[in-house]
Every structure is written in C-alpha cells, then in structure tokens.
PAMIKE-556298 format. One line per field, with one value per residue: residue in one letter; x, y, z of N, C-alpha, C, O, CB in turn. Coordinates in Angstrom, 2 decimals. Glycine has a CB too. Layout:
// PAMIKE-556298
res = A ... .
n_c1 = X ... .
n_c2 = Y ... .
n_c3 = Z ... .
ca_c1 = X ... .
ca_c2 = Y ... .
ca_c3 = Z ... .
c_c1 = X ... .
c_c2 = Y ... .
c_c3 = Z ... .
o_c1 = X ... .
o_c2 = Y ... .
o_c3 = Z ... .
cb_c1 = X ... .
cb_c2 = Y ... .
cb_c3 = Z ... .
This chain:
// PAMIKE-556298
res = X X X X X X X X X X X X X X X X X X X X X X X X X X X X X X X X X X X X X X X X X X X X X X X X X X X X X X X X X X X X X X X X X X X X X X X X X X X X X X X X X X X X X X X X X .
n_c1 = 0.83 0.54 1.60 -0.84 -0.41 1.06 -0.76 -2.69 -1.22 -0.83 -3.48 -4.00 -2.23 -3.44 -5.85 -4.82 -3.64 -5.92 -7.22 -5.57 -5.40 -6.70 -5.65 -2.90 -2.90 -3.72 -1.62 0.52 -0.18 -0.02 2.62 3.76 6.10 7.11 4.85 3.98 5.94 5.27 3.11 2.02 4.32 3.24 1.15 1.77 1.21 3.10 4.16 2.45 1.81 1.01 -1.00 -2.05 -5.51 -6.61 -4.57 -2.59 -0.09 2.84 4.29 4.34 1.91 -1.17 -2.62 -5.04 -6.74 -6.38 -5.06 -2.51 -0.07 0.01 -2.38 -4.15 -3.65 -4.48 -7.22 -8.07 -7.63 -9.50 -11.77 -12.91 -12.70 -14.39 -14.45 -11.81 -9.55 -7.45 -4.78 -4.52 -3.02 .
n_c2 = -1.18 2.16 5.24 7.37 10.06 10.17 9.22 11.21 13.43 12.78 12.83 15.53 16.63 15.68 17.12 19.71 19.57 19.20 21.62 23.60 22.82 23.86 26.46 25.93 24.72 26.83 28.67 27.20 26.94 29.61 29.99 31.08 30.84 31.95 32.55 29.94 29.04 30.41 29.11 26.72 24.11 21.59 21.62 20.51 17.74 15.78 15.32 13.65 10.42 7.11 5.23 2.41 1.93 0.85 0.17 2.08 1.59 2.41 1.08 -1.46 -1.06 -1.59 -0.34 -0.88 -1.90 -0.31 -1.06 -2.40 -4.95 -6.88 -6.58 -6.98 -9.67 -10.99 -10.29 -11.38 -14.09 -14.58 -14.26 -11.74 -9.96 -9.35 -11.53 -12.31 -14.89 -17.29 -18.62 -21.91 -24.76 .
n_c3 = 0.00 -0.86 0.67 2.13 1.75 -0.61 -2.48 -2.27 -3.12 -5.79 -6.74 -6.39 -8.25 -10.60 -10.59 -10.87 -13.40 -15.00 -14.47 -15.64 -18.28 -20.65 -20.72 -20.96 -23.46 -25.12 -24.72 -25.73 -28.43 -29.18 -28.90 -26.67 -24.60 -22.32 -20.87 -20.44 -18.69 -16.43 -15.40 -12.90 -11.91 -11.55 -13.32 -15.65 -17.74 -17.91 -15.45 -14.14 -12.73 -13.26 -11.07 -9.11 -8.71 -6.40 -4.48 -4.80 -5.74 -7.55 -9.50 -12.08 -13.39 -14.99 -17.70 -19.04 -17.12 -14.91 -12.64 -10.43 -11.21 -9.21 -7.72 -9.83 -10.47 -8.13 -8.08 -10.52 -10.10 -8.14 -9.58 -9.95 -12.01 -14.90 -17.70 -17.58 -16.95 -15.34 -17.18 -18.52 -19.80 .
ca_c1 = 0.00 1.25 1.19 -1.99 0.07 1.48 -1.99 -3.32 -0.39 -1.10 -4.82 -3.86 -1.60 -4.45 -6.76 -4.09 -3.49 -7.23 -7.54 -4.77 -5.28 -7.08 -4.70 -1.65 -3.10 -3.74 -0.27 1.37 -0.53 0.46 4.08 4.13 6.81 7.27 3.58 3.96 6.81 4.64 2.14 2.61 5.03 2.34 0.13 2.26 0.75 4.26 4.45 1.52 2.32 -0.09 -0.99 -3.14 -6.68 -6.92 -3.46 -1.72 1.23 3.23 4.96 3.58 0.55 -1.81 -3.52 -6.36 -7.56 -6.16 -4.60 -1.14 -0.02 -0.25 -3.82 -4.81 -3.53 -5.35 -8.62 -8.34 -7.69 -10.76 -12.87 -13.54 -12.59 -15.16 -13.78 -10.40 -9.34 -6.07 -4.50 -4.08 -2.97 .
ca_c2 = 0.00 3.44 6.16 8.21 11.36 10.03 9.12 12.54 14.30 12.43 13.34 16.98 16.89 15.43 18.27 20.86 19.37 19.46 23.03 24.43 22.18 24.79 27.57 25.39 24.50 28.15 29.24 26.43 27.31 30.97 29.98 31.91 29.97 32.67 32.32 28.55 28.90 31.02 28.16 25.83 22.95 20.44 21.76 19.75 16.35 14.89 15.05 12.64 9.06 6.17 4.45 1.46 2.58 0.29 0.20 3.24 1.12 3.15 0.25 -2.60 -0.55 -2.07 0.75 -1.37 -2.18 0.70 -1.77 -2.91 -6.36 -7.70 -6.50 -7.60 -11.13 -11.43 -10.16 -12.33 -15.43 -14.67 -14.12 -10.44 -9.17 -10.04 -11.89 -12.65 -16.08 -17.77 -19.52 -23.28 -25.57 .
ca_c3 = 0.00 -0.89 1.73 1.76 1.29 -2.00 -3.28 -2.25 -3.96 -7.18 -7.05 -6.48 -9.55 -11.63 -10.59 -11.40 -14.84 -15.59 -14.30 -16.53 -19.60 -21.72 -20.72 -21.52 -24.90 -25.78 -24.67 -26.64 -29.81 -29.42 -28.80 -25.53 -23.68 -21.06 -20.18 -20.00 -17.53 -15.26 -14.86 -11.89 -12.46 -11.54 -14.36 -16.80 -17.68 -17.84 -14.04 -13.62 -12.69 -13.09 -9.84 -8.93 -8.12 -5.09 -3.53 -5.00 -6.16 -8.75 -10.50 -12.57 -13.64 -16.22 -18.11 -19.46 -15.94 -13.87 -11.45 -10.47 -11.59 -8.02 -7.47 -10.97 -10.36 -7.03 -8.48 -11.60 -9.50 -7.39 -10.52 -9.76 -13.23 -15.92 -18.94 -17.36 -16.12 -15.34 -18.29 -18.22 -21.02 .
c_c1 = 0.88 0.75 0.04 -1.53 0.50 0.25 -2.67 -2.55 -0.67 -2.47 -4.79 -3.24 -2.61 -5.41 -6.10 -3.93 -4.80 -7.55 -6.83 -4.67 -5.58 -6.08 -3.37 -1.75 -3.05 -2.35 0.68 1.10 -0.01 1.99 4.60 4.79 7.08 6.01 3.47 4.81 6.20 3.55 2.82 3.27 4.10 1.21 0.54 1.83 1.90 4.55 3.50 2.18 1.15 0.09 -2.20 -4.30 -6.99 -5.80 -2.57 -0.32 1.62 3.86 4.09 2.14 0.05 -2.88 -4.93 -7.30 -7.42 -5.68 -3.14 -1.20 -0.38 -1.75 -4.60 -4.81 -4.43 -6.82 -8.98 -8.47 -8.99 -11.98 -13.60 -13.47 -13.31 -14.33 -12.33 -10.35 -7.90 -5.89 -4.10 -4.11 -2.22 .
c_c2 = 1.25 4.31 7.02 9.56 11.30 9.95 10.48 13.50 14.05 12.94 14.86 17.38 16.72 16.60 19.50 20.77 19.69 20.96 23.90 23.88 23.15 25.94 27.13 25.23 25.82 28.77 28.52 26.80 28.70 31.04 30.85 31.05 30.64 32.48 30.91 28.36 29.48 30.12 27.30 24.61 21.74 20.55 20.99 18.29 15.36 14.49 14.04 11.26 8.13 5.37 3.52 2.16 2.08 0.47 1.42 2.86 1.80 2.29 -0.92 -2.25 -1.07 -1.07 0.28 -1.56 -1.13 0.11 -2.13 -4.40 -7.28 -7.75 -7.18 -9.12 -11.68 -11.41 -11.14 -13.74 -15.64 -14.50 -12.79 -9.55 -9.92 -10.32 -12.27 -13.92 -16.56 -18.77 -20.90 -24.06 -26.83 .
c_c3 = 0.00 0.27 1.23 1.22 -0.17 -2.92 -3.37 -3.14 -5.43 -7.61 -7.22 -7.81 -10.68 -11.73 -11.19 -12.90 -15.55 -15.57 -15.35 -17.95 -20.74 -21.85 -21.33 -23.03 -25.66 -25.81 -25.62 -28.09 -30.16 -29.39 -27.66 -24.45 -22.33 -20.21 -19.66 -18.75 -16.27 -14.66 -13.80 -12.54 -12.55 -12.55 -15.62 -16.69 -17.59 -16.39 -13.41 -13.67 -12.44 -11.81 -9.81 -8.23 -6.71 -4.08 -3.65 -5.45 -7.48 -9.85 -10.91 -12.85 -14.98 -16.61 -18.40 -18.27 -14.84 -12.56 -11.58 -10.80 -10.42 -7.74 -8.58 -10.84 -9.26 -7.46 -9.58 -11.05 -8.74 -8.29 -10.40 -10.98 -14.34 -17.17 -18.79 -16.51 -16.30 -16.47 -17.79 -19.52 -20.81 .
o_c1 = 1.83 -0.36 -0.03 -2.17 0.32 0.24 -3.17 -3.15 -0.75 -2.62 -5.46 -3.66 -2.63 -5.76 -6.73 -4.07 -4.81 -8.08 -7.42 -3.91 -4.81 -5.70 -2.77 -0.83 -2.41 -1.95 1.54 2.03 0.39 2.58 5.75 4.13 7.24 6.08 2.93 4.44 6.57 3.11 4.04 2.84 4.18 0.38 -0.26 2.05 1.69 5.13 3.72 3.00 0.38 1.18 -3.23 -4.09 -7.57 -6.04 -1.88 0.55 0.84 3.94 3.19 1.24 0.76 -3.91 -5.91 -8.51 -8.26 -5.88 -2.58 -2.25 -1.00 -2.32 -5.59 -5.82 -5.08 -7.56 -10.09 -9.33 -9.52 -13.11 -14.78 -14.11 -12.90 -13.59 -11.66 -11.01 -7.25 -6.72 -3.43 -5.10 -2.07 .
o_c2 = 1.35 4.14 7.36 10.14 12.27 10.55 10.86 14.31 14.98 13.44 15.41 18.35 17.52 17.04 20.26 21.77 20.36 21.50 24.84 24.41 23.24 26.33 27.86 25.56 25.92 29.33 29.15 26.96 28.94 32.03 31.30 30.59 29.96 32.28 30.68 27.60 29.09 30.36 27.16 24.14 20.95 19.64 20.85 17.67 14.20 13.43 13.61 10.98 8.34 4.90 3.81 2.90 2.82 0.89 1.77 3.72 1.78 2.71 -1.32 -3.04 -1.01 -0.95 0.95 -1.41 -1.07 0.69 -2.17 -5.03 -8.32 -8.82 -7.86 -9.78 -12.71 -12.36 -11.69 -14.50 -16.75 -14.58 -12.71 -8.49 -11.03 -9.45 -12.53 -14.01 -16.24 -19.65 -21.04 -24.03 -27.63 .
o_c3 = 0.77 0.77 0.04 0.35 -0.91 -4.00 -4.43 -3.85 -6.23 -8.73 -8.09 -8.43 -11.62 -12.83 -11.93 -13.61 -16.58 -16.54 -15.88 -18.75 -21.70 -22.96 -22.12 -23.77 -26.71 -26.83 -26.24 -28.88 -31.30 -29.82 -27.69 -23.52 -21.32 -19.00 -18.58 -17.85 -15.16 -13.53 -13.79 -13.59 -13.50 -12.63 -16.54 -15.66 -17.23 -16.14 -12.28 -14.55 -11.50 -11.50 -10.41 -7.26 -5.91 -2.95 -2.70 -5.53 -8.43 -11.00 -10.17 -12.59 -15.98 -15.95 -18.06 -18.41 -13.94 -11.50 -12.68 -10.68 -10.62 -7.56 -8.33 -11.06 -9.44 -7.24 -9.58 -11.49 -8.70 -7.82 -10.72 -11.01 -14.70 -17.65 -19.79 -15.47 -17.29 -16.69 -16.77 -20.26 -21.74 .
cb_c1 = -0.94 1.04 2.39 -2.92 1.24 2.37 -2.95 -3.38 1.11 -1.01 -5.83 -3.03 -0.40 -5.23 -7.25 -2.72 -3.05 -8.32 -7.15 -3.39 -6.21 -8.49 -4.49 -1.30 -4.44 -4.71 0.28 1.15 -2.05 -0.12 4.68 2.90 8.12 7.55 2.42 4.46 8.14 4.05 1.54 1.52 6.25 1.76 -0.10 3.80 -0.09 5.50 4.40 0.19 3.44 -0.18 -0.99 -2.66 -7.89 -7.23 -2.63 -1.64 1.25 4.20 6.30 3.64 0.52 -2.42 -2.97 -6.21 -7.20 -7.42 -5.44 -0.39 1.36 0.51 -4.27 -4.13 -2.07 -5.15 -8.90 -7.22 -6.50 -10.79 -13.84 -12.92 -11.09 -16.40 -13.88 -9.63 -10.35 -5.70 -3.40 -4.97 -2.35 .
cb_c2 = 0.00 4.16 7.04 8.41 11.83 8.76 8.07 13.09 14.08 10.91 12.96 17.53 15.96 14.13 18.57 20.97 17.93 18.68 23.49 24.59 20.98 25.35 28.11 24.04 23.80 29.10 29.17 24.94 27.25 31.92 30.45 32.65 29.52 34.19 32.62 27.62 29.57 32.36 27.28 25.37 22.62 20.26 23.24 19.85 16.04 15.56 16.33 12.64 8.90 5.22 5.36 0.21 2.36 -1.17 -1.02 4.04 -0.42 4.22 -0.27 -3.72 1.00 -3.52 1.44 -2.68 -3.52 1.48 -3.03 -2.66 -6.72 -7.14 -5.04 -7.18 -11.53 -10.53 -8.74 -12.27 -15.65 -13.63 -15.23 -9.75 -8.90 -9.22 -10.79 -11.46 -17.22 -18.40 -18.93 -23.96 -24.79 .
cb_c3 = 1.20 -2.27 2.20 2.97 2.16 -2.17 -2.67 -0.81 -3.65 -7.39 -5.94 -5.32 -9.77 -11.34 -9.17 -10.73 -15.16 -14.83 -12.90 -15.95 -19.68 -21.46 -19.29 -20.86 -25.16 -25.04 -23.24 -26.44 -30.00 -28.36 -30.11 -24.95 -24.30 -21.31 -21.10 -21.12 -17.81 -15.65 -16.00 -10.89 -11.59 -10.17 -14.70 -16.91 -18.89 -18.46 -13.26 -14.43 -11.60 -14.30 -8.60 -8.13 -8.99 -5.22 -3.69 -3.75 -6.32 -8.37 -9.96 -11.56 -13.63 -16.04 -19.32 -20.22 -15.39 -13.64 -11.20 -9.12 -12.13 -6.79 -7.33 -12.28 -10.09 -5.79 -8.95 -12.66 -8.56 -6.30 -10.31 -8.61 -13.61 -16.29 -19.89 -16.67 -16.50 -13.98 -19.18 -17.12 -22.15 .
C-alpha cells in the first residue's frame, strides 16, 4: 500500500493538470513559452504518474484495468474481473 500522502499528492496533480489544460493549450498554440513557464510545475501532464486505483502502487501498472499487476492477479484469481481467467494448457 502506498502512503496516503502520495496518493493525495497524485490526485492533487491530476486536478491541477485538468484546471490548466485549456490555458496550456492556448499558450502552446500561441508559442508563448514565457507564459507557460509562469504556470505551476504540476500543471504539466508529464508530471503525472499512473498508480493502482486500489493500492496506489506506482509500479507494474496495467492501463487497461487501472490496477497494479499484483492487485490484478489477485482479483483475476478470485474471478472479480469479468472476462479474465487464469490460463491453463
């Protein structure tokens, strides 16, 4: 489990990116790089990091499911993810 502070920080970054998205787009199209630099650093989408929705784990993230590999495997084994089952041949 990730610390709650790390999960909260990531959510705050997501809100900041959404808030400044239109302004960033307009400044980029105008070529106003000085204006872009005046925006908060966390307004850049590059600073976002994908995390597991349940545990907050930053590594082994599966985009299709929004989960880490560990959580995905547990849920798949328990049959909690529709259409996914453990392979056997």
